[in-house]
C-alpha positions in Angstrom: 0.0 0.0 -0.1 1.4 3.5 -1.0 1.8 6.4 1.3 -0.9 9.1 1.0 0.2 12.1 -0.9 1.3 15.2 0.8 -0.5 18.4 0.0 1.8 20.8 -1.7 1.8 24.5 -1.1 1.3 26.3 -4.4 1.3 30.0 -4.1 0.9 31.0 -7.8 -2.1 30.8 -9.9 -1.3 31.5 -13.7 -3.5 33.7 -15.8 -2.6 31.9 -18.8 -3.3 28.1 -19.2 -2.1 27.3 -22.7 1.1 28.1 -24.6 1.4 26.9 -28.2 3.5 27.3 -31.3 2.7 30.4 -33.3 0.5 30.0 -36.5 -1.0 26.6 -35.7 -4.5 26.2 -34.5 -4.8 24.7 -31.1 -7.2 22.0 -32.4 -4.3 20.8 -34.5 -1.8 20.4 -31.8 -1.0 17.6 -29.5 -1.0 18.6 -25.6 1.5 18.3 -23.0 -0.1 18.7 -19.7 1.8 20.3 -16.8 0.5 19.8 -13.3 0.1 22.9 -11.0 2.9 21.7 -8.7 5.3 21.1 -11.7 4.6 24.7 -12.7 5.2 26.0 -9.1 8.5 24.1 -9.2 9.4 25.8 -12.4 8.4 29.2 -11.0 10.4 28.7 -7.9 13.7 27.4 -9.5 13.8 29.6 -12.5 11.8 32.7 -11.9 12.4 33.3 -8.2 16.0 31.7 -8.6 15.7 29.7 -5.4 17.8 26.5 -4.8 16.2 23.2 -4.5 16.4 23.1 -0.6 14.6 26.6 -0.4 12.1 25.6 -3.1 11.2 22.5 -1.4 10.6 24.2 2.0 8.3 26.7 0.3 6.3 23.8 -1.2 6.5 22.0 2.1 7.9 18.8 0.3 11.2 17.1 0.6 14.2 18.1 -1.6 14.1 14.7 -3.4 10.3 15.1 -4.1 11.0 18.6 -5.5 13.7 17.3 -7.7 11.3 14.7 -9.1 8.6 17.2 -9.7 11.2 19.7 -11.4 12.6 16.8 -13.5 9.1 15.8 -14.8 8.3 19.5 -15.7 11.5 20.1 -17.4 10.9 16.9 -19.5 7.5 17.9 -20.4 8.5 21.3 -21.4 11.3 20.1 -23.6 8.9 17.5 -25.2 6.6 20.4 -26.2 9.3 22.6 -27.4 11.3 20.0 -29.5 8.1 18.3 -30.9 6.0 21.5 -31.4 3.2 20.6 -29.0 0.9 22.8 -27.0 1.5 23.1 -23.2 -1.6 23.1 -21.2 -1.5 24.0 -17.4 -3.7 21.9 -15.3 -6.5 24.0 -13.9 -7.1 22.3 -10.5 
């Protein structure tokens, strides 16, 4: 039996929920979905320029969990950029 998932503190609610390549209708694109905790990890690490320990404390998770979330987000963003896919930020 797995451990229950800890609630993660997310302090940012994005106004924009989609990013897509220019000139291609959204209906013609595949999507990559980024969860809110992944978006928060990206924001803390790259926008706020916090290290992993500080970022993990702000999200109230362990540093190793933060690293897994950040790695997942980076992989999804890279997939979208390299393959020309839309990025959708999960709205819940």
